GUGU-847063 format. One line per field, with one value per residue: residue in three letters; x negated, y negated, z of N, C-alpha, C, O in turn. Coordinates in steps of 0.05 Angstrom, whole numbers, plus 5000, padded with zeros to 4 digits. Layout:
code	ALA; ...
n_c1	X; ...
n_c2	Y; ...
n_c3	Z; ...
ca_c1	X; ...
ca_c2	Y; ...
ca_c3	Z; ...
c_c1	X; ...
c_c2	Y; ...
c_c3	Z; ...
o_c1	X; ...
o_c2	Y; ...
o_c3	Z; ...
END
This chain:
code	MET; LYS; HIS; PHE; LEU; LEU; LEU; ALA; GLY; LEU; VAL; SER; ALA; TYR; PHE; SER; ALA; HIS; ALA; GLN; GLU; SER; SER; SER; GLN; LYS; PRO; ILE; VAL; SER; VAL; GLY; VAL; TYR; GLY; PRO; SER; ALA; ASN; VAL; GLY; LEU; GLN; LEU; GLU; GLN; PRO; LEU; SER; ARG; HIS; PHE; SER; LEU; GLY; ALA; ARG; ALA; SER; ARG; GLN; PHE; SER; PRO; ASP; PHE; ARG; GLY; TYR; GLN; GLY; GLY; LEU; VAL; GLY; ARG; TYR; TYR; PHE; ARG; PRO; THR; ALA; PRO; THR; GLY; LEU; TYR; LEU; GLN; ALA; MET; VAL; SER; LEU; PHE; ASP; MET; ARG; ALA; ALA; VAL; GLU; SER; PHE; TYR; PRO; GLY; ALA; THR; TYR; ARG; SER; THR; SER; GLU; TYR; ASN; THR; LYS; GLY; THR; GLY; ALA; GLY; LEU; GLY; LEU; GLY; TYR; GLN; TRP; ARG; PHE; ALA; GLN; HIS; LEU; VAL; ALA; ASN; VAL; GLY; LEU; GLY; PHE; LYS; ALA; MET; PRO; ASN; GLY; LEU; GLY; THR; CYS; ASP; CYS; ALA; TYR; THR; HIS; ASP; TRP; TYR; ALA; VAL; GLY; GLN; PRO; GLY; SER; VAL; LEU; ASP; GLY; GLN; LEU; SER; PHE; GLY; TYR; ALA; PHE
n_c1	8883; 8918; 8887; 8855; 8893; 8910; 8862; 8854; 8898; 8884; 8837; 8860; 8893; 8854; 8829; 8871; 8877; 8826; 8824; 8861; 8834; 8790; 8794; 8762; 8736; 8758; 8795; 8780; 8814; 8806; 8810; 8791; 8742; 8714; 8661; 8629; 8672; 8735; 8776; 8816; 8817; 8827; 8803; 8792; 8759; 8729; 8696; 8650; 8610; 8559; 8525; 8545; 8596; 8656; 8691; 8749; 8765; 8801; 8813; 8839; 8831; 8832; 8816; 8824; 8799; 8787; 8822; 8848; 8838; 8797; 8769; 8744; 8700; 8665; 8605; 8572; 8511; 8493; 8441; 8431; 8455; 8512; 8557; 8620; 8589; 8539; 8476; 8476; 8466; 8494; 8528; 8563; 8614; 8654; 8715; 8742; 8792; 8804; 8823; 8797; 8779; 8754; 8707; 8701; 8651; 8642; 8602; 8585; 8633; 8670; 8694; 8712; 8742; 8788; 8807; 8843; 8813; 8816; 8788; 8761; 8728; 8672; 8628; 8570; 8536; 8489; 8476; 8462; 8487; 8522; 8561; 8603; 8632; 8685; 8714; 8760; 8785; 8776; 8738; 8684; 8653; 8596; 8562; 8511; 8490; 8471; 8499; 8518; 8560; 8569; 8588; 8608; 8622; 8631; 8621; 8630; 8615; 8615; 8629; 8639; 8685; 8662; 8617; 8625; 8597; 8561; 8588; 8602; 8632; 8651; 8592; 8559; 8505; 8502; 8530; 8575; 8605; 8655; 8691; 8746; 8771; 8813; 8803; 8828
n_c2	8632; 8604; 8564; 8594; 8614; 8566; 8550; 8594; 8586; 8536; 8552; 8590; 8556; 8526; 8567; 8580; 8533; 8529; 8575; 8564; 8526; 8553; 8605; 8649; 8663; 8704; 8720; 8768; 8816; 8852; 8911; 8940; 8965; 8922; 8913; 8956; 8986; 9006; 8983; 8947; 8909; 8850; 8818; 8760; 8741; 8692; 8680; 8627; 8610; 8635; 8658; 8650; 8660; 8651; 8669; 8690; 8723; 8770; 8810; 8865; 8893; 8958; 8990; 9026; 9004; 8951; 8902; 8861; 8803; 8783; 8734; 8699; 8658; 8672; 8667; 8683; 8698; 8721; 8760; 8770; 8740; 8756; 8749; 8769; 8817; 8867; 8862; 8825; 8768; 8752; 8702; 8686; 8655; 8659; 8671; 8696; 8731; 8767; 8822; 8855; 8914; 8911; 8929; 8918; 8909; 8915; 8895; 8946; 8973; 9033; 9045; 9027; 8972; 8965; 8920; 8875; 8830; 8769; 8739; 8688; 8660; 8638; 8654; 8674; 8702; 8742; 8781; 8837; 8864; 8905; 8903; 8939; 8945; 8979; 9005; 8959; 8930; 8950; 8949; 8965; 8958; 8952; 8937; 8912; 8882; 8829; 8796; 8741; 8733; 8701; 8715; 8716; 8746; 8709; 8691; 8736; 8802; 8842; 8890; 8910; 8963; 9024; 9018; 8967; 8926; 8949; 8963; 8926; 8883; 8821; 8792; 8831; 8853; 8881; 8889; 8906; 8930; 8963; 8968; 8968; 8942; 8899; 8867; 8811
n_c3	1952; 1921; 1899; 1865; 1828; 1805; 1781; 1746; 1713; 1689; 1661; 1627; 1596; 1571; 1541; 1506; 1477; 1454; 1424; 1384; 1355; 1334; 1296; 1285; 1332; 1375; 1435; 1488; 1525; 1583; 1624; 1685; 1732; 1776; 1808; 1855; 1884; 1913; 1870; 1822; 1764; 1721; 1664; 1624; 1568; 1530; 1470; 1459; 1426; 1381; 1418; 1469; 1519; 1558; 1616; 1655; 1715; 1755; 1812; 1851; 1914; 1943; 1986; 2047; 2091; 2079; 2045; 1993; 1952; 1896; 1854; 1797; 1756; 1697; 1662; 1603; 1569; 1508; 1482; 1429; 1368; 1370; 1400; 1424; 1435; 1452; 1488; 1549; 1593; 1654; 1692; 1751; 1789; 1847; 1885; 1946; 1984; 2038; 2080; 2134; 2170; 2235; 2286; 2354; 2403; 2470; 2525; 2570; 2562; 2549; 2503; 2435; 2406; 2354; 2303; 2258; 2211; 2180; 2123; 2082; 2025; 1984; 1929; 1889; 1832; 1792; 1734; 1689; 1629; 1581; 1523; 1482; 1418; 1389; 1332; 1306; 1346; 1398; 1459; 1503; 1566; 1608; 1667; 1714; 1773; 1820; 1877; 1919; 1971; 2020; 2087; 2153; 2217; 2256; 2324; 2353; 2382; 2338; 2285; 2217; 2203; 2178; 2121; 2091; 2069; 2034; 1989; 1949; 1970; 2005; 2031; 2011; 1967; 1920; 1856; 1803; 1742; 1703; 1647; 1600; 1540; 1498; 1437; 1408
ca_c1	8892; 8931; 8866; 8846; 8914; 8908; 8838; 8859; 8916; 8869; 8820; 8877; 8901; 8830; 8825; 8892; 8871; 8802; 8830; 8875; 8815; 8771; 8807; 8743; 8728; 8782; 8791; 8781; 8827; 8795; 8819; 8770; 8732; 8695; 8647; 8628; 8690; 8762; 8790; 8823; 8817; 8833; 8785; 8797; 8734; 8732; 8671; 8648; 8591; 8547; 8510; 8557; 8624; 8666; 8713; 8762; 8768; 8816; 8814; 8853; 8817; 8851; 8805; 8840; 8785; 8788; 8839; 8851; 8835; 8774; 8772; 8721; 8693; 8642; 8592; 8553; 8493; 8487; 8414; 8432; 8478; 8535; 8577; 8618; 8579; 8511; 8464; 8481; 8460; 8519; 8528; 8590; 8622; 8678; 8730; 8754; 8811; 8804; 8830; 8779; 8781; 8729; 8704; 8689; 8635; 8640; 8582; 8595; 8658; 8666; 8710; 8710; 8768; 8790; 8827; 8841; 8799; 8820; 8765; 8762; 8703; 8663; 8602; 8558; 8520; 8476; 8474; 8458; 8507; 8524; 8589; 8605; 8657; 8692; 8734; 8763; 8796; 8770; 8712; 8676; 8633; 8584; 8543; 8501; 8477; 8470; 8515; 8518; 8586; 8563; 8610; 8601; 8645; 8631; 8604; 8637; 8597; 8632; 8619; 8660; 8686; 8648; 8596; 8637; 8577; 8546; 8605; 8611; 8651; 8638; 8569; 8542; 8487; 8505; 8554; 8575; 8631; 8660; 8717; 8754; 8788; 8824; 8795; 8849
ca_c2	8645; 8584; 8551; 8612; 8615; 8541; 8552; 8613; 8572; 8517; 8567; 8601; 8535; 8520; 8588; 8578; 8510; 8535; 8596; 8552; 8511; 8571; 8630; 8671; 8670; 8715; 8729; 8796; 8822; 8878; 8922; 8958; 8964; 8899; 8916; 8985; 8991; 9015; 8960; 8945; 8881; 8841; 8797; 8748; 8730; 8677; 8671; 8599; 8607; 8661; 8669; 8645; 8665; 8643; 8687; 8689; 8750; 8773; 8839; 8872; 8913; 8978; 9006; 9025; 8988; 8923; 8898; 8833; 8794; 8768; 8722; 8683; 8649; 8687; 8657; 8703; 8692; 8745; 8756; 8769; 8723; 8773; 8747; 8780; 8845; 8869; 8857; 8797; 8759; 8741; 8687; 8686; 8642; 8673; 8666; 8720; 8730; 8795; 8831; 8877; 8926; 8907; 8942; 8901; 8923; 8899; 8906; 8963; 8987; 9061; 9048; 9006; 8961; 8960; 8900; 8864; 8805; 8756; 8722; 8675; 8647; 8636; 8668; 8672; 8726; 8745; 8809; 8844; 8883; 8911; 8906; 8953; 8941; 9002; 8999; 8930; 8916; 8962; 8944; 8977; 8940; 8962; 8917; 8915; 8857; 8821; 8773; 8732; 8724; 8699; 8716; 8727; 8751; 8689; 8695; 8761; 8825; 8859; 8901; 8921; 8992; 9035; 9000; 8954; 8909; 8964; 8971; 8904; 8865; 8797; 8799; 8851; 8843; 8897; 8883; 8921; 8931; 8982; 8959; 8973; 8920; 8896; 8842; 8802
ca_c3	1928; 1905; 1884; 1843; 1808; 1790; 1765; 1724; 1694; 1673; 1643; 1606; 1578; 1554; 1521; 1486; 1459; 1439; 1404; 1361; 1339; 1321; 1292; 1284; 1359; 1388; 1463; 1495; 1551; 1593; 1650; 1695; 1760; 1778; 1834; 1862; 1906; 1905; 1861; 1794; 1756; 1695; 1656; 1599; 1558; 1505; 1459; 1453; 1404; 1374; 1440; 1495; 1524; 1584; 1623; 1682; 1725; 1781; 1820; 1876; 1929; 1953; 2007; 2072; 2111; 2070; 2021; 1986; 1924; 1887; 1828; 1790; 1729; 1688; 1638; 1591; 1547; 1493; 1472; 1399; 1361; 1364; 1422; 1450; 1437; 1456; 1515; 1558; 1621; 1665; 1717; 1761; 1814; 1854; 1909; 1956; 2006; 2047; 2107; 2139; 2197; 2249; 2312; 2374; 2423; 2494; 2543; 2591; 2555; 2539; 2478; 2415; 2398; 2325; 2297; 2231; 2209; 2154; 2115; 2056; 2019; 1956; 1924; 1862; 1825; 1767; 1726; 1661; 1620; 1552; 1514; 1456; 1403; 1374; 1312; 1302; 1369; 1424; 1470; 1529; 1579; 1633; 1678; 1741; 1782; 1848; 1884; 1947; 1980; 2049; 2105; 2179; 2236; 2277; 2348; 2368; 2380; 2321; 2261; 2200; 2203; 2155; 2112; 2068; 2056; 2014; 1966; 1932; 1982; 2016; 2046; 1998; 1947; 1896; 1840; 1778; 1728; 1682; 1637; 1573; 1532; 1471; 1425; 1390
c_c1	8906; 8911; 8857; 8867; 8914; 8884; 8842; 8878; 8902; 8851; 8836; 8886; 8878; 8826; 8846; 8885; 8846; 8807; 8845; 8855; 8797; 8783; 8788; 8733; 8752; 8776; 8792; 8794; 8817; 8807; 8797; 8765; 8710; 8683; 8649; 8646; 8717; 8778; 8798; 8825; 8823; 8814; 8793; 8771; 8738; 8704; 8672; 8630; 8580; 8532; 8525; 8587; 8631; 8689; 8725; 8769; 8784; 8816; 8827; 8838; 8837; 8840; 8822; 8826; 8784; 8805; 8843; 8845; 8807; 8780; 8748; 8719; 8667; 8631; 8572; 8537; 8486; 8460; 8413; 8456; 8502; 8556; 8605; 8610; 8549; 8502; 8468; 8471; 8485; 8515; 8558; 8592; 8649; 8690; 8739; 8772; 8815; 8814; 8812; 8785; 8754; 8730; 8690; 8675; 8633; 8620; 8595; 8620; 8652; 8682; 8704; 8738; 8768; 8812; 8823; 8828; 8805; 8797; 8769; 8736; 8697; 8636; 8593; 8542; 8508; 8475; 8468; 8479; 8505; 8553; 8589; 8632; 8662; 8715; 8736; 8771; 8788; 8741; 8709; 8653; 8622; 8563; 8534; 8487; 8477; 8488; 8512; 8545; 8584; 8589; 8601; 8626; 8646; 8612; 8611; 8616; 8613; 8616; 8642; 8661; 8675; 8627; 8606; 8618; 8564; 8563; 8617; 8629; 8636; 8615; 8549; 8523; 8489; 8531; 8552; 8603; 8631; 8688; 8721; 8774; 8798; 8816; 8817; 8839
c_c2	8625; 8570; 8568; 8613; 8589; 8541; 8571; 8601; 8552; 8530; 8579; 8580; 8527; 8541; 8586; 8556; 8516; 8556; 8585; 8537; 8529; 8599; 8654; 8680; 8679; 8724; 8759; 8799; 8850; 8885; 8941; 8955; 8942; 8899; 8945; 8991; 9000; 8990; 8964; 8916; 8876; 8818; 8787; 8734; 8717; 8670; 8641; 8593; 8634; 8674; 8667; 8652; 8656; 8660; 8680; 8717; 8750; 8803; 8842; 8895; 8932; 8995; 9005; 9007; 8958; 8922; 8868; 8828; 8781; 8757; 8704; 8675; 8662; 8674; 8678; 8691; 8718; 8741; 8756; 8752; 8738; 8771; 8753; 8810; 8845; 8865; 8829; 8793; 8745; 8725; 8684; 8669; 8654; 8663; 8693; 8714; 8759; 8798; 8856; 8888; 8922; 8922; 8923; 8918; 8905; 8912; 8922; 8978; 9015; 9065; 9024; 8997; 8955; 8940; 8891; 8837; 8794; 8738; 8712; 8662; 8646; 8650; 8663; 8697; 8724; 8775; 8812; 8865; 8887; 8916; 8917; 8946; 8966; 8995; 8969; 8916; 8927; 8956; 8959; 8961; 8954; 8942; 8923; 8890; 8853; 8797; 8766; 8720; 8722; 8699; 8728; 8731; 8730; 8697; 8721; 8782; 8846; 8871; 8911; 8951; 9002; 9015; 8985; 8934; 8923; 8970; 8948; 8884; 8840; 8805; 8817; 8837; 8858; 8891; 8900; 8919; 8952; 8976; 8967; 8951; 8920; 8868; 8835; 8795
c_c3	1910; 1888; 1860; 1821; 1792; 1771; 1741; 1704; 1677; 1653; 1620; 1586; 1560; 1533; 1499; 1466; 1442; 1418; 1380; 1343; 1323; 1319; 1291; 1311; 1375; 1416; 1466; 1523; 1559; 1620; 1659; 1724; 1760; 1806; 1841; 1886; 1895; 1896; 1832; 1787; 1727; 1688; 1628; 1591; 1532; 1494; 1452; 1430; 1397; 1397; 1467; 1496; 1553; 1591; 1651; 1690; 1752; 1787; 1847; 1889; 1943; 1975; 2032; 2094; 2104; 2045; 2017; 1957; 1920; 1860; 1822; 1761; 1722; 1662; 1628; 1569; 1534; 1479; 1442; 1392; 1352; 1385; 1411; 1450; 1440; 1485; 1523; 1587; 1630; 1690; 1725; 1786; 1821; 1881; 1920; 1980; 2015; 2075; 2112; 2167; 2210; 2276; 2330; 2395; 2447; 2513; 2566; 2585; 2544; 2513; 2459; 2407; 2368; 2320; 2268; 2232; 2181; 2148; 2086; 2050; 1990; 1953; 1896; 1857; 1797; 1760; 1697; 1654; 1590; 1545; 1485; 1443; 1386; 1356; 1309; 1328; 1397; 1433; 1496; 1540; 1604; 1642; 1706; 1748; 1812; 1853; 1913; 1953; 2011; 2066; 2131; 2196; 2258; 2300; 2363; 2364; 2365; 2298; 2244; 2203; 2177; 2145; 2087; 2056; 2033; 1989; 1951; 1944; 1993; 2035; 2032; 1978; 1920; 1882; 1815; 1766; 1707; 1672; 1608; 1565; 1504; 1461; 1405; 1363
o_c1	8905; 8916; 8852; 8861; 8918; 8887; 8834; 8875; 8907; 8849; 8828; 8887; 8882; 8822; 8839; 8888; 8846; 8796; 8841; 8860; 8789; 8782; 8796; 8722; 8765; 8754; 8802; 8787; 8821; 8813; 8786; 8780; 8690; 8693; 8669; 8635; 8721; 8792; 8788; 8835; 8825; 8809; 8800; 8761; 8750; 8689; 8691; 8634; 8590; 8526; 8518; 8601; 8613; 8706; 8712; 8777; 8781; 8820; 8827; 8833; 8858; 8853; 8833; 8839; 8781; 8802; 8841; 8848; 8796; 8794; 8734; 8734; 8648; 8646; 8557; 8546; 8474; 8456; 8395; 8475; 8512; 8572; 8612; 8622; 8536; 8519; 8464; 8467; 8496; 8500; 8575; 8575; 8666; 8677; 8744; 8769; 8828; 8814; 8812; 8794; 8733; 8752; 8669; 8686; 8625; 8620; 8613; 8629; 8631; 8683; 8693; 8755; 8749; 8834; 8803; 8832; 8800; 8787; 8779; 8722; 8713; 8624; 8606; 8533; 8516; 8473; 8468; 8488; 8490; 8567; 8576; 8652; 8645; 8733; 8716; 8763; 8793; 8723; 8728; 8636; 8638; 8549; 8548; 8473; 8482; 8492; 8503; 8554; 8595; 8608; 8586; 8647; 8660; 8591; 8599; 8600; 8623; 8594; 8663; 8640; 8679; 8622; 8597; 8623; 8556; 8552; 8639; 8641; 8612; 8618; 8526; 8525; 8480; 8552; 8531; 8622; 8611; 8708; 8702; 8791; 8792; 8820; 8823; 8855
o_c2	8628; 8564; 8558; 8612; 8590; 8533; 8565; 8606; 8550; 8522; 8579; 8585; 8522; 8534; 8590; 8559; 8509; 8555; 8595; 8536; 8523; 8614; 8676; 8701; 8663; 8734; 8773; 8784; 8869; 8868; 8956; 8943; 8944; 8887; 8959; 8999; 9001; 8978; 8982; 8900; 8894; 8801; 8802; 8717; 8728; 8655; 8631; 8573; 8654; 8698; 8681; 8651; 8655; 8666; 8667; 8733; 8732; 8820; 8823; 8916; 8923; 9014; 8983; 8998; 8941; 8938; 8853; 8846; 8769; 8770; 8696; 8684; 8663; 8669; 8689; 8676; 8736; 8720; 8743; 8751; 8735; 8790; 8742; 8826; 8826; 8863; 8810; 8812; 8728; 8734; 8681; 8670; 8658; 8650; 8711; 8694; 8774; 8780; 8875; 8874; 8929; 8926; 8912; 8938; 8882; 8936; 8913; 8995; 9019; 9088; 9004; 9014; 8942; 8942; 8897; 8822; 8807; 8723; 8727; 8654; 8652; 8658; 8649; 8711; 8708; 8792; 8793; 8880; 8875; 8930; 8906; 8942; 8973; 8980; 8955; 8893; 8914; 8957; 8966; 8951; 8966; 8930; 8937; 8877; 8872; 8781; 8782; 8700; 8738; 8685; 8748; 8722; 8734; 8708; 8726; 8781; 8865; 8863; 8918; 8964; 8989; 8996; 8990; 8925; 8910; 8982; 8950; 8868; 8839; 8822; 8820; 8814; 8849; 8889; 8906; 8909; 8959; 8978; 8972; 8943; 8939; 8848; 8850; 8787
o_c3	1885; 1864; 1838; 1798; 1767; 1748; 1719; 1680; 1653; 1630; 1597; 1562; 1536; 1510; 1476; 1442; 1418; 1396; 1358; 1319; 1301; 1338; 1296; 1314; 1389; 1422; 1449; 1541; 1544; 1636; 1643; 1739; 1746; 1824; 1835; 1907; 1871; 1912; 1818; 1804; 1711; 1705; 1610; 1606; 1513; 1508; 1441; 1416; 1407; 1396; 1486; 1476; 1570; 1573; 1667; 1673; 1768; 1769; 1863; 1875; 1953; 1984; 2038; 2112; 2122; 2027; 2036; 1940; 1939; 1844; 1840; 1744; 1738; 1643; 1644; 1552; 1546; 1465; 1430; 1407; 1330; 1388; 1390; 1464; 1433; 1503; 1507; 1602; 1616; 1708; 1708; 1803; 1803; 1896; 1904; 1994; 2001; 2091; 2097; 2185; 2199; 2287; 2323; 2404; 2445; 2517; 2580; 2601; 2532; 2504; 2468; 2401; 2359; 2331; 2255; 2251; 2161; 2165; 2069; 2069; 1973; 1973; 1880; 1876; 1781; 1778; 1681; 1671; 1576; 1559; 1468; 1457; 1370; 1363; 1311; 1332; 1417; 1417; 1510; 1525; 1620; 1625; 1721; 1732; 1827; 1835; 1929; 1942; 2025; 2060; 2131; 2190; 2278; 2295; 2384; 2345; 2377; 2292; 2255; 2206; 2156; 2159; 2065; 2033; 2013; 1970; 1941; 1929; 1992; 2052; 2040; 1972; 1900; 1895; 1806; 1777; 1695; 1687; 1593; 1580; 1488; 1474; 1387; 1346
END
């Protein structure tokens, strides 16, 4: 998590310096759900040109079976020269730090042992989305994509409780977002 906070600080410093150079390219701060799971997150997006933007994202997971943090850098290419609005292709690199409930299966045992498992790692993803701008300052964003956040449980005969792979967590392939923001 320390690495992510350092990275977020550097990206924030870059955005501040870039915003002073180009007053027409204002940042957008969004709050929403980043991934199809029980989470809430914050994203800062800075347009860099008429087609490109760069963003930093952090989210907190609240599921009873897995909880923790995810953060990442997001690059977007807007198909029309209207960044940061319209249809876009998104690439993301991310970090995660999670605690998951796992069930251990022992040969010949008549019960399953449940315990907590801590995991950290990195990942990447691609997706498509659309960002609308309402009035002068309000934006809405929806996106869907795929990501790879490889993570294994090691050599134990274990499984995550419930199916947390299917809901946007480390190991999953489905990703999405729904957010609302303010454009400065």
